[in-house]
C-alpha positions as CSV (number, residue, x, y, z in Angstrom):
1,M,2.7,-9.4,-24.0
2,R,0.7,-6.2,-24.3
3,V,3.0,-3.9,-26.3
4,L,2.4,-0.2,-26.9
5,H,4.4,1.3,-29.7
6,V,4.7,5.1,-29.8
7,I,6.0,7.0,-32.9
8,Q,5.6,10.4,-34.4
9,P,6.9,10.1,-38.0
10,T,4.3,8.3,-40.2
11,D,6.5,8.2,-43.3
12,G,10.1,7.1,-44.0
13,G,12.2,4.2,-42.7
14,S,11.3,4.5,-39.0
15,A,7.5,4.3,-39.8
16,L,8.0,1.3,-42.1
17,A,10.2,-0.5,-39.6
18,T,7.6,0.1,-36.8
19,A,4.8,-1.1,-39.0
20,T,6.7,-4.3,-39.9
21,L,7.6,-5.0,-36.3
22,A,4.1,-4.3,-34.9
23,T,2.5,-6.4,-37.6
24,A,4.8,-9.4,-37.0
25,Q,4.2,-9.2,-33.2
26,A,0.5,-9.1,-33.7
27,R,0.7,-12.2,-35.9
28,A,2.7,-13.9,-33.2
29,G,-0.1,-13.5,-30.8
30,H,0.9,-10.4,-28.8
31,D,-1.6,-7.7,-27.9
32,V,-0.2,-4.8,-29.9
33,V,-1.3,-1.2,-30.1
34,V,0.4,1.6,-32.0
35,A,0.0,5.3,-31.0
36,C,0.8,7.6,-33.9
37,P,-0.5,10.6,-35.8
38,D,-2.6,10.3,-39.0
39,G,-0.6,9.5,-42.1
40,E,0.8,6.7,-44.3
41,L,1.7,4.5,-41.2
42,V,-2.0,4.4,-40.3
43,R,-2.9,2.9,-43.7
44,R,-0.2,0.2,-43.3
45,L,-1.5,-0.7,-39.8
46,E,-5.1,-0.9,-40.9
47,S,-4.3,-3.1,-43.8
48,A,-2.4,-5.4,-41.5
49,G,-5.2,-5.4,-38.8
50,V,-3.0,-3.8,-36.1
51,A,-4.8,-1.7,-33.5
52,R,-4.0,2.0,-33.7
53,L,-4.8,4.9,-31.4
54,P,-4.5,8.6,-32.5
55,W,-1.6,10.5,-30.9
56,Q,-1.4,13.8,-32.7
57,A,2.2,15.0,-32.3
58,V,4.6,17.1,-34.5
59,R,8.2,16.4,-35.2
60,E,9.7,19.5,-33.4
61,P,9.3,20.2,-29.6
62,T,6.9,23.1,-29.6
63,T,4.2,24.6,-27.4
64,S,2.2,21.5,-28.2
65,L,4.4,19.4,-25.9
66,L,2.1,19.6,-22.9
67,R,-0.9,18.5,-25.1
68,E,1.0,15.6,-26.5
69,W,2.1,14.6,-23.0
70,R,-1.5,14.6,-21.7
71,R,-2.8,12.6,-24.7
72,L,-0.1,10.0,-24.3
73,R,-0.8,9.8,-20.6
74,A,-4.5,9.0,-21.4
75,L,-3.4,6.4,-24.0
76,V,-1.1,4.6,-21.5
77,R,-3.9,4.5,-18.9
78,E,-6.3,3.1,-21.5
79,V,-3.9,0.5,-22.9
80,R,-2.1,-0.4,-19.6
81,P,0.8,-2.0,-21.5
82,D,3.3,-4.5,-20.2
83,V,6.0,-2.7,-22.1
84,A,6.3,0.5,-24.1
85,V,8.5,0.8,-27.2
86,L,9.3,4.4,-28.1
87,H,10.4,5.0,-31.7
88,A,12.4,8.0,-32.8
89,T,13.3,11.2,-31.0
90,K,9.9,12.8,-30.3
91,A,8.3,9.7,-28.8
92,G,11.5,9.1,-26.8
93,L,11.2,12.6,-25.3
94,V,7.5,12.7,-24.5
95,G,7.3,9.0,-23.6
96,R,10.2,8.9,-21.2
97,V,9.2,12.2,-19.5
98,L,5.8,10.6,-19.0
99,L,6.7,7.1,-17.9
100,R,10.0,7.8,-16.0
101,G,10.7,4.1,-15.8
102,R,7.4,3.2,-14.1
103,I,6.7,0.6,-16.7
104,P,9.3,-1.3,-18.8
105,T,10.5,1.1,-21.5
106,V,12.4,0.3,-24.7
107,Y,13.8,3.1,-26.9
108,Q,14.7,2.8,-30.6
109,P,16.1,6.1,-31.9
110,H,16.1,5.2,-35.6
111,G,19.0,7.7,-36.0
112,W,19.9,10.1,-33.2
113,G,18.0,13.4,-33.1
114,F,21.2,15.5,-32.5
115,R,22.4,14.6,-36.0
116,Q,19.6,16.7,-37.4
117,C,20.4,19.9,-35.7
118,R,23.4,22.2,-34.9
119,G,25.0,24.2,-32.2
120,L,23.3,24.8,-28.9
121,K,20.2,22.7,-29.9
122,A,22.4,19.7,-30.8
123,R,24.2,20.0,-27.4
124,A,20.8,20.2,-25.6
125,V,19.6,17.0,-27.4
126,V,22.8,15.2,-26.5
127,A,22.4,16.2,-22.8
128,W,18.8,15.1,-22.8
129,E,19.5,11.7,-24.4
130,R,22.3,11.1,-21.9
131,F,20.0,12.0,-19.0
132,A,17.1,9.9,-20.3
133,C,19.1,6.7,-20.3
134,R,18.1,6.3,-16.6
135,W,14.5,5.9,-17.7
136,T,15.3,3.4,-20.4
137,D,15.4,-0.4,-19.8
138,A,16.9,-1.2,-23.2
139,T,18.1,0.9,-26.2
140,V,17.8,-0.7,-29.6
141,C,20.0,0.6,-32.5
142,V,19.7,-0.3,-36.1
143,G,23.4,-0.4,-36.5
144,A,26.7,-0.6,-34.7
145,T,27.6,2.9,-35.9
146,E,24.5,4.4,-34.1
147,R,25.4,2.5,-30.9
148,D,29.1,3.4,-30.9
149,E,28.4,7.1,-31.5
150,A,26.2,7.2,-28.4
151,I,28.8,5.3,-26.3
152,A,31.4,7.8,-27.3
153,L,29.2,10.6,-26.1
154,G,28.8,9.0,-22.7
155,F,25.4,7.4,-23.0
156,R,25.0,4.5,-20.6
157,A,22.4,2.0,-21.6
158,D,21.6,-1.7,-22.1
159,W,22.6,-1.7,-25.8
160,H,21.2,-3.9,-28.5
161,V,21.8,-3.8,-32.3
162,V,18.9,-5.0,-34.5
163,A,19.3,-4.2,-38.2
164,N,16.4,-3.1,-40.3
165,G,14.4,-6.0,-41.7
166,L,12.5,-6.7,-44.9
167,D,9.2,-8.5,-45.6
168,L,11.0,-10.8,-48.0
169,A,7.8,-12.5,-49.1
170,A,6.6,-9.2,-50.6
171,F,9.7,-8.8,-52.7
172,R,9.6,-12.5,-53.8
173,D,6.1,-11.7,-55.2
174,L,7.8,-9.0,-57.4
175,A,10.3,-11.4,-58.8
176,G,8.2,-12.0,-61.9
177,L,7.9,-8.3,-62.7
178,D,10.5,-7.5,-65.3
179,R,11.9,-4.0,-65.9
180,A,10.0,-3.3,-69.1
181,T,6.6,-4.2,-67.6
182,A,7.2,-2.1,-64.5
183,R,8.2,0.9,-66.7
184,A,5.1,0.5,-68.9
185,H,2.9,0.4,-65.8
186,L,4.5,3.6,-64.4
187,G,4.6,5.5,-67.6
188,L,8.4,5.6,-67.8
189,G,10.3,5.6,-71.1
190,R,12.8,3.1,-72.4
191,G,15.9,5.2,-71.4
192,P,18.1,4.4,-68.3
193,V,16.4,5.1,-65.0
194,V,17.9,5.9,-61.6
195,T,15.6,5.7,-58.5
196,C,16.1,7.3,-55.1
197,V,13.6,6.3,-52.3
198,A,13.9,8.7,-49.4
199,R,12.1,11.4,-47.5
200,L,12.8,14.8,-49.1
201,A,14.7,16.2,-46.1
202,D,18.1,17.8,-45.4
203,L,20.0,14.7,-44.3
204,K,19.0,12.6,-47.2
205,G,21.4,14.3,-49.6
206,H,19.0,15.2,-52.4
207,E,20.8,18.5,-53.2
208,T,24.1,16.6,-53.7
209,L,22.2,14.1,-55.9
210,L,20.9,16.9,-58.1
211,D,24.4,18.4,-58.4
212,A,25.6,15.0,-59.4
213,W,22.7,14.5,-61.8
214,D,23.8,17.6,-63.9
215,R,27.0,15.7,-64.6
216,V,25.2,12.4,-65.2
217,V,23.0,13.7,-68.0
218,T,26.0,15.2,-69.9
219,K,27.3,11.6,-70.2
220,V,23.9,9.8,-70.5
221,P,21.4,12.3,-71.9
222,A,18.5,9.9,-72.1
223,A,18.6,9.1,-68.3
224,T,15.8,9.8,-65.9
225,L,16.0,10.3,-62.2
226,V,13.0,9.3,-60.1
227,L,12.7,10.7,-56.5
228,V,10.2,8.6,-54.6
229,G,9.0,10.2,-51.3
230,D,7.8,13.5,-50.0
231,G,9.0,16.0,-47.4
232,P,9.8,19.6,-46.5
233,L,12.4,20.1,-49.3
234,R,10.1,19.1,-52.2
235,Q,9.3,22.6,-53.3
236,A,12.9,23.7,-53.2
237,L,14.1,20.6,-55.1
238,E,11.4,20.9,-57.8
239,A,12.4,24.6,-58.3
240,R,16.0,23.6,-59.3
241,A,15.5,20.1,-60.8
242,P,15.8,19.7,-64.6
243,A,13.0,18.1,-66.7
244,S,14.8,14.7,-66.5
245,V,13.9,14.4,-62.8
246,W,10.6,12.9,-61.8
247,F,8.9,13.5,-58.4
248,A,6.8,10.5,-57.7
249,G,5.8,11.5,-54.1
250,E,4.6,9.0,-51.6
251,V,3.7,5.7,-53.3
252,D,2.2,2.4,-52.2
253,D,4.2,0.3,-54.6
254,V,7.9,1.2,-53.9
255,G,8.9,-2.2,-55.2
256,T,7.5,-1.5,-58.6
257,W,9.5,1.7,-58.9
258,L,12.7,-0.1,-57.9
259,R,12.0,-3.0,-60.3
260,A,11.6,-0.3,-63.1
261,C,15.1,1.2,-62.5
262,D,18.6,0.3,-63.7
263,V,20.3,1.6,-60.6
264,A,19.1,2.7,-57.1
265,V,20.9,5.5,-55.3
266,Q,21.0,6.5,-51.6
267,P,22.9,9.8,-51.2
268,S,22.4,10.2,-47.4
269,L,24.6,12.5,-45.4
270,T,24.1,10.3,-42.4
271,E,22.5,6.9,-41.5
272,A,22.1,5.2,-38.2
273,G,22.9,1.8,-39.7
274,V,21.8,0.1,-42.9
275,S,19.4,2.1,-45.1
276,L,16.1,0.4,-45.4
277,A,15.7,1.8,-48.9
278,A,19.1,0.3,-50.0
279,L,18.0,-3.1,-48.6
280,E,14.7,-2.8,-50.6
281,A,16.6,-2.1,-53.8
282,M,18.9,-5.0,-53.2
283,A,15.9,-7.3,-52.6
284,C,14.6,-6.1,-56.0
285,G,17.9,-7.2,-57.6
286,R,19.1,-3.7,-58.4
287,S,22.6,-2.4,-58.2
288,V,22.9,0.3,-55.5
289,V,25.1,3.4,-55.2
290,V,25.3,4.6,-51.6
291,T,27.3,7.1,-49.5
292,D,29.9,5.9,-47.0
293,V,27.8,6.6,-43.9
294,G,26.4,4.3,-41.2
295,D,26.9,0.6,-42.0
296,H,26.6,1.0,-45.8
297,R,30.1,-0.1,-46.6
298,A,29.7,-3.4,-44.7
299,L,26.4,-4.0,-46.5
300,V,27.2,-3.0,-50.1
301,D,31.0,-3.1,-50.6
302,M,31.5,-6.4,-48.8
303,N,28.7,-8.1,-50.8
304,G,29.7,-6.6,-54.1
305,A,26.2,-5.1,-54.5
306,G,27.2,-1.7,-55.9
307,A,29.4,1.3,-55.1
308,V,30.2,3.2,-51.9
309,V,31.1,6.9,-52.5
310,P,31.9,9.8,-50.1
311,A,29.0,11.7,-48.7
312,A,28.2,15.3,-50.0
313,E,30.6,14.9,-53.0
314,P,28.7,15.1,-56.4
315,G,31.7,14.1,-58.5
316,P,32.3,10.5,-57.2
317,L,28.5,10.0,-57.0
318,A,28.0,11.0,-60.6
319,A,30.9,8.8,-61.8
320,A,29.5,5.7,-60.0
321,L,26.1,6.3,-61.5
322,V,27.4,6.8,-65.0
323,D,29.6,3.6,-64.8
324,R,26.5,1.5,-64.0
325,L,24.2,3.1,-66.5
326,A,26.8,2.6,-69.2
327,D,27.6,-1.0,-68.3
328,G,24.5,-3.1,-67.9
329,V,26.5,-6.3,-67.3
330,L,28.1,-4.7,-64.2
331,A,24.8,-3.4,-62.9
332,A,23.1,-6.8,-63.4
333,A,25.9,-8.7,-61.6
334,E,25.8,-6.3,-58.7
335,G,22.0,-6.6,-58.6
336,A,22.2,-10.4,-58.4
337,A,24.8,-10.2,-55.6
338,G,22.6,-7.7,-53.7
339,S,19.6,-9.9,-54.0
340,R,21.5,-12.8,-52.4
341,A,22.8,-10.6,-49.6
342,A,19.3,-9.2,-48.9
343,T,18.0,-12.6,-47.9
344,Q,20.0,-12.2,-44.6
345,F,17.7,-9.3,-43.6
346,G,14.3,-11.0,-43.3
347,S,12.0,-9.4,-40.8
348,E,11.3,-12.7,-39.1
349,A,14.8,-12.8,-37.5
350,R,14.5,-9.1,-36.5
351,V,11.2,-9.7,-34.8
352,A,12.5,-12.8,-33.0
353,T,15.4,-10.8,-31.6
354,F,13.2,-7.9,-30.6
355,D,10.9,-10.4,-28.8
356,T,13.9,-11.7,-26.8
357,I,14.8,-8.2,-25.8
358,L,11.2,-7.4,-24.6
359,R,11.0,-10.6,-22.6
360,D,14.4,-10.0,-21.0
361,V,13.2,-6.5,-20.0
362,L,10.0,-7.8,-18.6
363,G,11.8,-10.6,-16.8
364,R,14.1,-8.0,-15.0
365,R,11.2,-5.8,-14.0
366,R,8.6,-8.4,-13.1
367,P,7.9,-8.6,-9.3
368,W,9.3,-11.6,-7.5
369,S,5.8,-12.8,-6.6
370,E,4.9,-13.1,-10.3
371,R,8.0,-15.1,-11.3
372,A,8.1,-18.8,-12.0
373,F,9.4,-20.9,-9.0
374,G,13.1,-21.4,-9.3
375,D,13.9,-18.0,-11.0
376,A,16.9,-16.5,-9.4
377,L,16.5,-13.2,-7.7
378,H,19.3,-10.8,-8.8
379,V,20.7,-9.2,-5.7
380,T,23.6,-6.7,-5.3
381,V,24.9,-6.6,-1.7
382,V,26.5,-3.4,-0.6
383,F,29.0,-3.9,2.2
384,T,30.1,-1.0,4.5
385,A,33.7,-2.2,4.6
386,G,36.0,-5.0,3.6
387,V,36.5,-6.3,7.1
388,L,35.0,-9.6,8.4
389,G,33.0,-8.4,11.3
390,G,29.6,-9.6,12.6
391,A,27.6,-7.8,10.0
392,E,29.6,-9.2,7.2
393,R,29.5,-12.8,8.5
394,W,25.7,-12.5,8.9
395,A,25.4,-11.6,5.2
396,L,27.7,-14.5,4.2
397,T,25.6,-16.9,6.2
398,L,22.5,-15.6,4.4
399,L,24.1,-16.1,1.0
400,D,25.3,-19.6,1.8
401,A,21.8,-20.6,3.0
402,T,20.1,-20.5,-0.4
403,D,20.7,-21.2,-4.1
404,R,17.8,-18.9,-5.2
405,L,19.9,-15.8,-5.3
406,D,22.1,-14.5,-8.2
407,V,24.5,-12.4,-6.2
408,S,27.0,-9.7,-6.9
409,A,28.7,-7.5,-4.3
410,V,30.0,-3.9,-3.8
411,V,32.4,-3.2,-1.0
412,L,32.8,0.5,0.1
413,G,36.5,1.0,0.4
414,P,39.3,-1.6,0.1
415,G,38.1,-5.2,-0.4
416,G,40.3,-6.8,2.3
417,P,39.4,-10.3,3.7
418,L,35.7,-9.9,2.8
419,Q,36.5,-9.7,-0.9
420,E,38.5,-12.9,-0.6
421,E,35.6,-14.7,1.0
422,L,33.1,-13.4,-1.6
423,T,35.5,-14.4,-4.5
424,R,35.9,-17.8,-3.0
425,R,32.1,-18.3,-3.3
426,G,32.2,-17.2,-7.0
427,I,30.6,-13.8,-6.3
428,E,31.7,-10.9,-8.5
429,V,33.0,-8.1,-6.4
430,E,33.6,-4.4,-7.1
431,T,35.1,-1.9,-4.7
432,V,34.0,1.7,-4.6
433,A,36.1,4.4,-3.0
434,T,34.4,6.2,-0.1
435,G,35.0,8.5,2.9
436,T,33.1,9.8,5.9
437,T,32.2,13.3,5.0
438,P,28.8,14.1,3.5
439,L,30.5,15.1,0.2
440,A,32.5,11.9,0.1
441,L,29.3,9.8,0.8
442,A,27.4,11.7,-2.0
443,R,30.2,10.9,-4.4
444,T,30.1,7.3,-3.3
445,A,26.4,7.2,-4.0
446,Q,26.9,8.6,-7.4
447,R,29.4,5.9,-8.3
448,L,27.0,3.3,-6.9
449,V,24.3,4.6,-9.2
450,R,26.5,3.7,-12.2
451,V,27.2,0.2,-10.9
452,L,23.5,-0.5,-10.3
453,R,22.4,0.8,-13.7
454,R,25.0,-1.5,-15.3
455,R,24.0,-4.6,-13.2
456,R,20.3,-3.9,-13.0
457,P,19.6,-6.0,-9.9
458,D,16.1,-6.8,-8.7
459,V,17.0,-5.7,-5.2
460,V,19.9,-4.1,-3.4
461,L,20.8,-5.4,0.1
462,A,22.4,-2.5,2.1
463,N,24.4,-4.3,4.7
464,G,24.9,-1.8,7.5
465,S,24.2,1.9,8.1
466,K,26.9,3.4,6.0
467,A,25.9,1.1,3.1
468,A,22.3,2.3,3.5
469,V,23.2,6.0,3.4
470,C,24.8,5.4,0.0
471,A,22.5,2.7,-1.4
472,V,19.1,4.2,-0.7
473,G,19.7,7.3,-2.8
474,A,21.5,5.3,-5.5
475,G,18.6,2.8,-5.5
476,L,16.1,5.5,-6.1
477,A,18.1,7.0,-9.0
478,A,18.6,3.5,-10.5
479,R,14.9,2.5,-9.9
480,T,15.9,-0.4,-7.8
481,R,14.3,-1.6,-4.5
482,V,16.6,-1.5,-1.5
483,V,16.5,-3.6,1.7
484,W,18.4,-2.3,4.7
485,A,19.9,-4.8,7.1
486,R,20.5,-2.5,10.1
487,H,23.0,-4.2,12.4
488,D,23.5,-1.3,14.9
489,F,22.2,2.1,15.9
490,A,25.0,4.1,14.3
């Protein structure tokens, strides 16, 4: 496959996950190109030998949108990908407006954008995401929480859940690095250390962590808090942080900072699924304290890898940190349990699952002429009515004449004897209420769009004039080809 990944953030979990995926796909023999701005992600891609093209985009939708759209259009024409994978909100916006389903498109939100804004802006983002589902062949979420939230808001998509993955080999290489050696290398003292790896941004909960830290140091005065990462809140956090808080900034050796700590903390206010930073800490054999967001409870609590506390509450967070700093035996036991649990999140399985998704998308969108002989053509037949007239018998004869069709059916109006005949042949049948007025037919076409988006057929066979009136518009909206069998001159 020739795969084009598009992403705007070059730091944080989404960038790391994209780099891991693109690198593994390139090693597997795919032709992979990543379009992204300059930043930390570029260094990761270059060190792995993955092709990168510059796409200078900013996080917020501003007056630069048109320039970003034009640049991405030029990149798509240059790369001519078989499939585009759009990562995070900005690429999902620009990419889907540009492509509009004309090439297979996979979207991975890495956390819904509407969670990062409020009021009218949040409602606008929800409306856009709901609308853009029509231009998305598959949506990949990093956790069930992310998927379920979207379904509750009425997003209709081909959903897949693929948890964040780790390059376990890199963490196995750190197994021989003990805590004392790591601290000496980083210039840390001998006192207890808590490490937080996260972008310094609103939803990561650093302000709650600093509130909790004031309570921690009253119980454990020698403790040090290390914040690994950078972001828009750094200046404000530095202004209020005590001397016991270190700001490490962006680092190349996250694993070393995690090996140096006694406890890792993740105070996020929201997470799409499992925090990649929490997984990294577990892989380093460190006890973790996380907030009860996303899929954290299933990851940490069920595996005995640390503590799960309420989000945005400094008291429980401080208490959990103090307990583990004061009890090294507890922290060591939780670290060992987390290390065992982290082995389930290797990037190899994640990449294999993603590969399957991309191949499935390509298989659904590939023209019939390019398919291997014997592949079934997925056909949805739309019948004008549930009677058994000449047009209906013609269609049944056609379906009986070949085994190269994978058939489903939609009957406009009551099913009647036609539904019985279709069911007897093992064909799945849905009935859609209809009428004869223009308004009734428009509503029927709207219902039919939802059916086609769910079934994703290769082609729709509109059997009769009324079926064509509804199916042609629905097929355009669902990006599905339509064949009209016209039996009369109605």
